[in-house]
C-alpha positions in Angstrom: 40.2 102.9 15.0 39.4 106.5 14.2 39.2 107.9 10.7 37.6 110.7 8.8 34.0 110.0 7.8 34.3 110.5 4.1 30.5 110.3 3.5 29.8 113.3 5.8 32.4 115.5 4.1 31.5 114.2 0.7 27.8 115.0 1.3 28.5 118.5 2.4 30.9 119.2 -0.5 28.5 117.7 -3.1 25.5 119.6 -1.6 27.2 123.0 -1.4 28.9 122.4 -4.8 25.7 121.7 -6.6 23.9 124.7 -5.0 26.8 127.0 -6.0 27.0 125.4 -9.4 23.3 126.0 -10.1 23.7 129.6 -9.0 26.6 130.2 -11.3 24.6 128.7 -14.2 22.0 131.4 -13.7 24.4 134.3 -13.1 26.8 135.7 -10.5 27.2 134.1 -7.1 27.7 137.5 -5.5 24.0 138.2 -6.0 23.4 135.5 -3.3 25.9 136.9 -0.8 24.4 139.1 1.9 26.2 139.6 5.3 23.1 141.1 6.8 21.0 138.1 5.8 23.6 135.7 7.2 23.7 137.6 10.5 19.9 137.4 10.8 19.7 133.7 9.9 22.8 132.1 11.5 23.5 134.7 14.2 19.9 135.1 15.2 19.2 131.3 15.4 22.4 130.7 17.3 21.4 133.4 19.8 18.0 131.6 20.3 20.0 128.4 20.8 21.9 129.9 23.6 18.6 130.8 25.3 17.2 127.3 24.8 20.2 125.4 26.2 22.6 125.8 29.0 26.3 126.8 28.7 27.5 123.3 29.4 25.3 121.8 26.7 26.5 124.3 24.2 30.1 123.5 25.0 29.4 119.9 24.1 28.5 120.9 20.6 32.1 121.1 19.4 33.0 117.7 20.8 29.7 116.2 19.5 30.2 117.7 16.1 33.5 116.0 15.8 31.7 112.6 16.1 29.8 113.4 12.8 33.1 113.9 11.0 35.3 111.3 12.7 34.2 107.6 12.5 35.3 105.3 15.2 35.3 101.8 13.7 35.2 98.8 15.9 35.9 95.4 14.3 33.2 93.0 15.4 35.5 90.1 15.1 38.0 91.7 17.4 35.4 92.2 20.1 34.1 88.7 19.8 37.7 87.3 19.9 38.6 89.5 22.8 35.7 88.1 25.0 36.2 84.6 23.6 39.9 84.6 24.8 39.0 86.2 28.1 36.3 83.5 28.6 38.8 80.7 27.9 41.3 82.3 30.3 38.8 82.7 33.1 37.7 79.1 32.8 41.3 77.8 32.9 42.8 80.1 35.5 39.9 81.7 37.3 38.5 85.2 37.2 41.3 86.8 39.2 43.6 85.9 36.2 41.9 88.6 34.2 43.5 91.4 36.3 46.5 91.7 34.0 44.2 92.1 31.0 42.3 94.9 32.7 45.4 97.0 33.1 46.1 96.8 29.4 42.7 98.2 28.4 42.1 101.7 27.2 38.2 101.5 27.1 37.0 102.9 30.5 33.7 101.2 30.2 35.2 97.7 29.5 37.8 98.3 32.2 35.2 99.1 34.8 33.1 96.1 34.0 36.0 93.6 34.1 37.2 95.1 37.3 33.8 94.5 38.9 34.0 90.9 37.7 37.4 90.4 39.3 36.0 92.0 42.6 33.3 89.4 42.6 30.4 91.8 42.4 26.9 90.4 42.1 25.9 89.9 38.4 22.6 91.7 38.8 24.2 94.7 40.5 27.0 94.8 37.9 24.6 94.7 35.0 22.5 97.5 36.6 25.6 99.7 37.1 26.7 99.1 33.5 23.2 99.8 32.1 23.1 103.1 34.1 26.5 104.0 32.4 25.0 103.2 29.0 21.8 105.2 29.8 23.9 108.2 30.9 26.0 108.1 27.8 22.9 107.8 25.6 21.4 110.9 27.4 24.6 112.9 26.6 24.4 111.9 23.0 20.7 112.8 22.9 21.5 116.3 24.2 24.0 116.8 21.4 21.4 115.7 18.8 18.7 117.9 20.3 21.0 121.0 20.0 21.3 120.4 16.2 17.7 119.5 15.8 16.6 122.7 17.6 19.1 124.8 15.6 17.6 123.2 12.4 14.1 124.3 13.4 15.3 127.8 14.4 17.3 128.6 11.3 14.3 128.7 8.8 12.2 130.6 11.4 14.9 133.3 11.5 15.0 133.2 7.8 11.3 134.1 7.8 12.1 136.9 10.3 14.6 138.2 7.8 12.0 138.0 5.1 9.7 140.2 7.2 12.5 142.7 7.8 13.2 142.9 4.1 9.5 143.3 3.2 9.1 146.0 5.8 12.1 148.0 4.5 10.8 147.5 1.0 7.3 148.8 1.8 8.6 151.8 3.7 10.6 152.9 0.7 8.0 152.2 -2.0 8.5 155.8 -3.2 12.2 155.0 -3.9 12.4 152.4 -6.7 16.1 151.9 -6.0 15.4 150.5 -2.5 12.9 147.9 -3.6 15.5 145.6 -5.1 17.8 145.4 -2.1 14.9 145.0 0.3 13.4 142.1 -1.7 16.9 140.5 -2.0 17.3 140.4 1.8 13.7 139.2 2.2 14.4 136.2 -0.1 18.0 135.5 0.9 17.3 135.1 4.6 14.8 132.4 3.8 17.2 130.8 1.4 20.0 130.8 4.0 17.8 129.4 6.7 16.4 126.5 4.7 19.8 125.6 3.2 21.6 125.8 6.5 18.9 123.6 8.2 18.5 121.0 5.6 22.0 120.6 4.2 24.0 121.0 7.5 22.1 120.8 10.7 19.5 118.1 10.2 21.9 115.7 8.5 24.5 116.2 11.3 21.8 115.4 13.9 20.9 112.3 11.9 24.5 111.2 11.7 25.0 111.7 15.4 21.9 109.6 16.1 23.4 106.8 13.9 26.7 107.0 15.7 24.9 106.8 19.1 22.9 103.7 18.0 26.1 102.0 16.9 27.9 102.7 20.1 25.0 101.6 22.2 24.9 98.3 20.4 28.6 97.8 21.0 28.1 98.6 24.7 25.2 96.1 25.0 27.4 93.5 23.4 30.2 94.2 25.9 27.7 93.9 28.8 26.5 90.5 27.5 30.1 89.4 27.1 31.0 90.4 30.7 27.9 88.7 32.1 28.8 85.5 30.3 32.4 85.6 31.6 31.2 86.1 35.1 28.7 83.3 34.8 31.3 80.9 33.4 29.4 80.4 30.1 31.0 78.2 27.6 33.2 80.2 25.2 31.4 78.9 22.1 28.1 79.9 23.6 29.5 83.3 24.4 30.7 83.6 20.9 27.3 82.8 19.4 25.6 85.3 21.8 27.9 88.1 20.7 27.4 87.2 17.0 23.7 88.0 17.5 24.7 91.7 17.9 26.2 91.7 14.5 24.5 92.4 11.2 23.7 89.3 9.1 26.2 90.3 6.5 28.9 90.7 9.2 28.1 87.3 10.6 28.6 85.7 7.2 31.9 87.5 6.7 33.3 86.6 10.1 31.9 83.0 10.4 35.0 81.1 9.2 37.7 82.8 11.2 36.1 82.8 14.6 35.1 79.2 14.2 38.8 78.3 13.6 39.9 80.4 16.6 37.3 78.6 18.7 38.6 75.2 17.8 42.1 76.3 18.7 40.9 77.7 22.0 38.9 74.5 22.8 42.0 72.4 22.2 43.9 74.6 24.6 41.3 73.9 27.3 42.2 70.2 27.1 46.0 70.7 27.3 
């Protein structure tokens, strides 16, 4: 289930709002607006980012950024129940009976794994292939995180470059007192923009993407374990307990009663 990540949006809104609010308490917000400082900090750091990464990696940024603002929630109980029911079905009717379930799946990873089970692939080879898929996905996620982390390190650096530009302009025009103020303003604003952009937007997004990646990897590992158990004919109750090990302790407590009840119903069906 996809839904907007309220915490990401709320964090940005609160952060930006408090900064603007503190500025307004001290005076006019227009004093802190400088297109030239913005061009140096954001534009310059983005240009350096294009040098650092390839075109294909930069194109992924839009798609990767969406993951920080859209949360894909998977109900742990649904995953456990799904594999529990498949395990029961395979023990009653055989592995070939799972083919109808494969056609109804939308998850390519799960679909591929179950199809390999139906095709009778060796468990070790299947596990190796699925782990390669997971490693490849993790690498793509890592590239997206690296883009934001690199941008976060470049933005303050270009803020300092803007500071140097402002100081040079100010020193050149020391004989003109009216030029000292604007030069100093650009010198300070570029550093302000760079630090704010890096620490309020870029670094937190990289952190959120890392968290999303860890959550998805855990789900994928649970799926692999479930598929290996089904292929090996593991008892559904044992499979259920193994998959619960991938859940947080709080989730295990919350989900304990319902799966146990489902398990009893399923075990009764085995004896019909």
